[in-house]
N, C-alpha and C positions, 0 to 999 in steps of 0.2 A: 503493497498503501502504499511507505512510504516513495520507495520509486515513480510509484503513476502521478505521486504529490509531486514529487521532483523535476519531472519529467515533464508532468503542465507548466511546471512557473519559467524552467526555462524554455520553455518551446512562447511561453506567453511575453514574458524578455526577450527576446527573440526576435519575435514578429512586429512585438513593440517601438525596437531599438529598428529596423528597418523601416516600418511606418510612416518613425521620426526622422530618418534620410530622406525618403519620397518624397516629405514636406517636406522640407528644406529645398531637394533639388526640384527648385519652379522657377516656370520666368513673371520677369514683374514687371509690366507693363507703367511709366512711368513717363513727364517730359515739364522740363521747366517751366513755357509755356504752355496757360491751355486755353486761351483768349488774345484777342488782335480785333485790336480797333480801326478800323476802316479810315476813319475820322469822316472830314465830307469825300463823295466820291460823285463825278460827274458821272447823268445817264449816258449818253451822250456819248465817253467814251470803252463803254464799252467792257467786257468784265476784268473782273479784277481775281487777284489772286494771292494768297498766303498761304509757307511751306509752316507744319508742324514737326517740330523733332523729335520725335518720338525713342525714348531710353526700352531699353531690358536692360534697371538692373537685378537682374533675377541670373541665378543659376544654372536655368535652361533654359534653347531658342522658344524668342518670344514668336506666334505663329496671327499675323492679324487676319481672325476670320472674315468677319465683314465692317465691315464701317458703310455709317448711314443716314443719309444727311434729313432733315426735322421735312425739306422741302426742298419740291423738283426746282428751286434758282439754284439751291447748290448741291457744284458734281465736287465730287471726292476721290482723291486720286491717290496711294497707295502700293508702301513695297508687301509682292504678294512673298517675297520666300523669307526666310527665318532669320530671324536678328538674332544677331549670337549675341551671349551674358557679352556687358559692359562696353556694346557698340549701343546706333544706327537706324534710326529705318524713317521714312518722309511719310506723312498728311498732307498732300496738298488739296487746302478750296477752295474750288470756283466759283464767285457769285458773280449773277445777271443778276445788274440789276436795272436791264427794260424790265419797262409802265412800271418799276415799282419805287415813286419817288418816297419822301420820308424816311424818317429814322424803320431800321431794323436788329436785329438781334436772331442769328442762326446757329443749331448745332448742329454736331454728326457724332455717334457713339461707336462705338472704336469695340468693337466683341474681339477677345480673342484668351486664348490659354494664361495673360499672365494678372488674373482678375474676373470674380465672379461680376457676374452683372457686364455693366456696358462702362468702356472712360468718358466721356465729356469731352468735346473741346468745344468751341463756340463763336461766333466772329459777330462781329454790330460794326456795323457806323453811319452814315445819311444817306443818302441816295436823293443829289439836285436834280431836277427837272430837266429834262433838256434848255 
């Protein structure tokens, strides 16, 4: 009986350590800048864009699986290949001000293996009419 108990304790201890190791070997998404203000932009100037640097501060490759804009006026482009630990990738947001005079605030949701739920980036500004 003592052997069974010792075996179970050893098994639980080793599986617990393995789980702890797996938990520490994860990708972590972060960015120094999560919001950008274009200020005043002219509708007649057309599209404006901004590139956000996305960092992997974890210890496993970061994969950006989906990047979804809150509006059809904003188009995201992003790094498709895995981002190695300690490296950076890009998320470029392109905003179309055509027929959208006035202030705007738009968000994109980034889904990845680096965070449960989404990681949010925001752009804002004010469109001046033609």
